[in-house]
C-alpha positions as CSV (number, residue, x, y, z in Angstrom):
1,M,0.0,0.1,0.0
2,N,1.5,3.5,-1.1
3,T,1.5,5.6,2.3
4,T,3.3,8.5,0.7
5,L,1.5,11.6,1.3
6,P,0.6,13.6,-1.8
7,P,2.6,17.0,-2.3
8,A,1.3,20.1,-0.6
9,R,-0.9,22.5,-3.0
10,D,-2.2,26.0,-2.7
11,L,-6.0,26.4,-1.7
12,P,-7.9,26.8,-5.0
13,P,-9.6,30.5,-5.3
14,G,-12.5,31.2,-2.9
15,R,-11.6,28.2,-1.0
16,R,-10.1,30.5,1.8
17,A,-13.3,32.5,2.4
18,E,-15.4,29.2,2.4
19,I,-13.0,27.9,5.3
20,R,-13.6,30.7,7.0
21,A,-17.2,30.8,6.6
22,E,-17.0,27.2,7.8
23,V,-15.4,28.2,11.0
24,E,-17.6,30.8,11.8
25,R,-20.5,28.8,11.5
26,A,-19.0,26.1,13.6
27,V,-17.8,28.3,16.4
28,T,-20.8,30.3,17.0
29,A,-24.4,29.3,17.6
30,R,-26.1,31.2,14.4
31,R,-29.5,31.3,12.7
32,P,-30.0,31.7,9.2
33,F,-31.4,35.0,7.6
34,R,-32.0,36.7,4.3
35,F,-29.8,38.7,2.9
36,A,-29.8,42.9,2.1
37,P,-29.5,43.9,-1.9
38,L,-26.3,44.8,-3.3
39,V,-25.7,46.9,-6.3
40,T,-22.2,46.1,-7.4
41,A,-21.2,43.7,-10.2
42,V,-19.6,40.8,-8.1
43,T,-19.7,40.2,-4.4
44,A,-17.4,38.4,-2.2
45,V,-17.9,37.9,1.5
46,G,-15.3,38.3,3.9
47,A,-15.6,38.1,7.8
48,V,-14.8,36.7,11.1
49,V,-16.8,35.7,14.3
50,A,-19.8,38.0,14.9
51,V,-19.6,39.8,11.4
52,V,-21.8,38.6,8.3
53,A,-21.9,40.4,5.0
54,F,-25.4,40.5,2.9
55,V,-25.2,40.1,-0.8
56,Q,-27.4,40.7,-3.7
57,P,-30.5,38.2,-4.2
58,W,-29.5,37.5,-7.6
59,Q,-26.5,35.9,-6.4
60,R,-28.5,33.0,-4.4
61,T,-26.1,33.1,-1.6
62,E,-26.8,32.8,2.3
63,A,-24.9,33.0,5.1
64,V,-25.9,32.6,8.9
65,G,-24.9,34.5,12.3
66,P,-25.7,35.8,15.7
67,A,-24.3,39.3,15.4
68,Q,-24.9,39.9,11.7
69,Q,-23.7,42.3,9.6
70,V,-24.7,43.6,6.1
71,T,-22.6,44.6,3.0
72,T,-23.5,47.1,0.6
73,T,-23.0,48.0,-3.0
74,S,-22.3,50.5,-5.8
75,V,-25.2,53.0,-6.8
76,P,-24.1,54.8,-10.3
77,T,-23.1,58.4,-10.9
78,S,-22.7,60.0,-14.5
79,A,-20.5,62.8,-14.0
80,P,-16.5,62.3,-13.6
81,A,-15.8,62.2,-10.1
82,P,-12.0,62.4,-9.7
83,T,-10.9,61.9,-6.3
84,P,-8.2,63.0,-4.3
85,T,-4.8,60.6,-4.7
86,K,-4.4,60.7,-1.2
87,P,-7.6,60.9,0.7
88,V,-7.9,63.2,3.9
89,V,-9.0,61.6,6.8
90,H,-9.1,63.7,10.1
91,G,-8.4,62.8,13.5
92,L,-5.9,60.2,13.0
93,T,-2.0,60.0,12.7
94,P,-0.7,58.4,9.6
95,E,0.6,55.6,11.8
96,R,-2.9,54.6,13.0
97,I,-4.3,55.0,9.4
98,A,-1.7,52.5,8.2
99,E,-2.5,50.3,11.0
100,I,-6.2,50.6,10.3
101,E,-5.8,49.7,6.6
102,A,-3.3,46.9,7.2
103,G,-5.7,45.3,9.9
104,C,-8.7,45.5,8.2
105,V,-7.5,44.3,4.8
106,Q,-5.6,41.2,6.5
107,I,-8.9,39.9,8.5
108,S,-10.9,40.4,5.4
109,T,-9.4,39.9,1.8
110,G,-6.0,39.2,3.3
111,S,-4.1,40.7,0.3
112,G,-3.9,44.0,-1.7
113,K,-3.1,47.5,-0.5
114,G,-5.8,49.1,1.5
115,T,-6.6,52.8,1.4
116,L,-8.8,54.5,4.3
117,Y,-11.3,57.0,2.9
118,Q,-13.7,57.2,5.9
119,Y,-13.4,57.0,9.6
120,G,-15.9,57.5,12.3
121,E,-16.9,56.5,15.8
122,D,-20.4,56.6,17.3
123,E,-22.5,55.0,19.9
124,A,-22.1,51.6,18.2
125,G,-18.0,51.6,18.0
126,K,-15.5,52.5,15.4
127,W,-15.9,52.0,11.8
128,A,-13.9,52.4,8.4
129,L,-14.5,52.4,5.1
130,I,-11.6,51.1,3.1
131,Y,-10.7,50.6,-0.6
132,T,-8.3,48.1,-2.1
133,E,-7.4,47.9,-6.1
134,N,-10.7,45.8,-6.7
135,A,-12.6,45.7,-3.3
136,A,-14.5,47.5,-0.6
137,L,-14.3,46.8,2.9
138,L,-16.5,47.9,5.5
139,C,-14.5,47.6,9.0
140,T,-15.4,47.8,12.6
141,I,-12.2,48.4,15.0
142,D,-11.6,47.9,18.7
143,G,-14.9,45.5,18.9
144,P,-15.6,43.2,21.7
145,G,-12.7,40.4,21.4
146,M,-10.8,41.7,18.2
147,P,-9.2,44.7,16.9
148,Y,-10.3,44.5,13.4
149,N,-13.4,42.9,11.9
150,A,-14.5,43.5,8.0
151,G,-17.0,42.0,5.5
152,F,-15.8,43.0,1.8
153,T,-17.1,43.3,-1.5
154,S,-15.1,42.9,-4.4
155,G,-14.8,42.0,-8.1
156,F,-15.6,45.7,-9.6
157,D,-13.4,48.1,-11.1
158,L,-13.0,51.2,-9.1
159,E,-12.5,53.4,-12.4
160,W,-16.1,53.5,-13.1
161,M,-19.1,53.7,-11.4
162,S,-23.0,53.5,-11.8
163,N,-24.7,57.3,-12.0
164,P,-24.5,59.1,-9.4
165,I,-23.9,56.6,-6.6
166,A,-22.5,53.4,-6.0
167,I,-23.1,51.2,-3.2
168,D,-20.3,49.3,-3.0
169,T,-21.0,47.3,0.5
170,N,-23.6,47.4,2.9
171,G,-23.5,45.1,6.3
172,G,-25.2,44.8,9.7
173,S,-25.0,43.3,13.2
174,A,-27.6,42.0,15.3
175,G,-27.8,43.6,19.0
176,G,-25.5,42.1,21.4
177,D,-28.6,41.0,23.7
178,V,-30.3,38.7,21.0
179,P,-31.1,35.4,23.0
180,G,-28.4,33.0,22.0
181,N,-25.9,35.5,21.4
182,K,-22.3,35.1,23.1
183,E,-21.7,37.0,26.5
184,I,-18.9,38.9,24.7
185,Y,-21.5,40.9,22.8
186,R,-23.9,41.5,25.4
187,G,-24.8,45.5,25.4
188,Q,-23.7,45.9,21.8
189,H,-25.9,48.0,19.5
190,G,-27.5,46.4,16.3
191,T,-26.1,48.3,13.2
192,A,-27.0,48.4,9.1
193,T,-24.2,50.3,7.4
194,A,-24.1,51.3,3.8
195,G,-20.9,52.6,1.9
196,G,-19.8,53.4,-1.7
197,R,-18.7,56.2,-4.1
198,V,-20.5,59.6,-5.2
199,T,-20.1,61.6,-8.3
200,P,-19.4,65.4,-7.4
201,E,-23.2,66.5,-7.8
202,V,-24.2,64.4,-4.8
203,G,-24.7,66.4,-1.9
204,R,-26.8,64.1,0.4
205,V,-27.0,60.7,0.9
206,T,-29.9,58.8,3.0
207,F,-29.7,54.9,4.1
208,T,-33.1,53.3,5.0
209,Y,-33.2,49.9,6.9
210,D,-36.0,48.5,9.1
211,G,-38.1,51.8,8.7
212,Q,-35.2,53.7,9.9
213,T,-33.4,56.6,8.0
214,V,-30.0,58.4,8.5
215,D,-28.0,60.7,6.9
216,A,-24.7,59.3,5.5
217,T,-20.9,61.4,5.9
218,I,-19.9,62.3,2.5
219,A,-15.8,62.6,2.1
220,N,-13.3,61.9,-0.4
221,G,-15.5,61.1,-3.0
222,T,-17.5,58.3,-0.9
223,F,-20.5,58.0,1.7
224,V,-21.0,55.9,4.8
225,A,-24.3,55.7,6.4
226,R,-24.8,53.5,10.0
227,N,-28.3,52.8,10.8
228,I,-27.9,52.3,14.9
229,F,-30.4,50.0,16.6
230,P,-31.3,48.7,19.9
231,T,-29.2,46.2,21.7
232,H,-32.0,43.4,21.3
233,W,-32.5,44.3,17.5
234,T,-32.6,41.5,15.1
235,I,-32.0,41.4,11.4
236,P,-35.7,41.7,9.9
237,E,-37.4,39.2,7.7
238,S,-38.2,42.3,5.2
239,E,-35.3,44.4,5.1
240,G,-36.5,47.6,3.3
241,F,-33.2,48.6,2.2
242,E,-32.6,51.7,-0.1
243,V,-30.0,54.2,-0.2
244,R,-30.8,57.8,-2.2
245,A,-28.3,60.6,-3.4
246,Y,-29.6,64.0,-3.5
247,D,-28.0,67.0,-5.1
248,R,-27.4,70.2,-3.0
249,N,-30.7,71.4,-3.6
250,G,-32.2,68.7,-2.5
251,K,-33.2,66.9,-5.9
252,L,-33.3,63.3,-5.8
253,L,-30.6,62.1,-8.1
254,A,-31.1,58.2,-7.6
255,S,-32.6,55.5,-5.7
256,S,-30.9,52.1,-5.1
257,V,-34.3,50.4,-5.8
258,D,-34.2,51.9,-9.4
259,L,-30.4,51.8,-10.1
260,G,-30.9,47.9,-9.4
261,K,-33.1,47.5,-12.6
262,K,-30.4,49.1,-14.7
263,C,-26.8,48.1,-16.1
264,F,-24.1,50.9,-17.1
265,V,-21.3,51.0,-19.7
266,A,-17.6,52.3,-19.4
267,P,-16.7,54.1,-22.8
268,D,-15.2,50.9,-24.4
269,N,-18.8,49.2,-24.3
270,R,-17.9,47.3,-21.2
271,V,-20.5,46.6,-18.6
272,V,-19.2,47.7,-15.3
273,F,-22.5,47.5,-13.0
274,G,-25.7,45.7,-13.6
275,A,-24.7,42.8,-16.1
276,W,-27.7,40.7,-14.4
277,N,-30.0,43.2,-16.2
278,M,-29.6,42.5,-19.7
279,K,-31.2,39.6,-21.3
280,D,-29.1,39.8,-24.4
281,D,-26.1,41.4,-25.5
282,D,-27.1,44.7,-26.5
283,T,-25.2,47.2,-24.4
284,T,-27.2,50.3,-26.2
285,K,-29.7,49.5,-23.4
286,C,-27.1,50.6,-20.6
287,E,-26.4,54.1,-19.5
288,P,-23.1,55.6,-19.4
289,A,-21.1,55.1,-16.1
290,A,-19.6,57.7,-14.1
291,R,-15.4,57.8,-14.0
292,W,-14.6,57.5,-10.6
293,K,-11.0,57.9,-10.3
């Protein structure tokens, strides 16, 4: 009998994320729930214990979790929206910014150079929006039991976006006092977060989830909106997810509900958003994508 072990091999693409999800399910008591809609082209879920990412319904993917997290997608913008080469993030030293970028990327995608576009602190904790070359990360910082925790959305072209807003990632966590949750999460607020890119004409962004609406912070050509819920809040059966973009005069420019039904193409006729809405190869039915950077 041949007892020679086979040679070591690298994991196939995607297997690393699958293993993480399997470990997450094994170490935590979790219940199934429906995911919130995403608006980007391709999405991947990256999370560790207590964080789950919501993906688009058309992906037919499911995840489970007690302290659950949502992941948002991109909503389009038509006019070019160049962003600063180096985003300006106030209140943090360059060293701390580098720590957050490295920590959030390592816990999610595990590769690529991350760039911090937004950072904030609220009653639910600290958060960050980070982009790599082709992924968007919503990251929580200094949470229970871990310095960084993140879900991510990947597989889209950062140069182009839907018009005039791109919901690149959305995520949420159930409250820490939900029955069956771990003791370490007790007292933690429930959250639902949406983040992405905007074009220059966007002056206001709102995010509605489970009947509650908040205004987003807009900075460095991006937006982040966080709905904060009570500590006993659970992910609803019907989310009521909607992101809206307005100009500076209050005129509605776009809604994620409508954008999710469209497709957008770059100048080379490449579909960069909404390919799932195309019933044939006729890209003339798509709208022009907006350049982000």
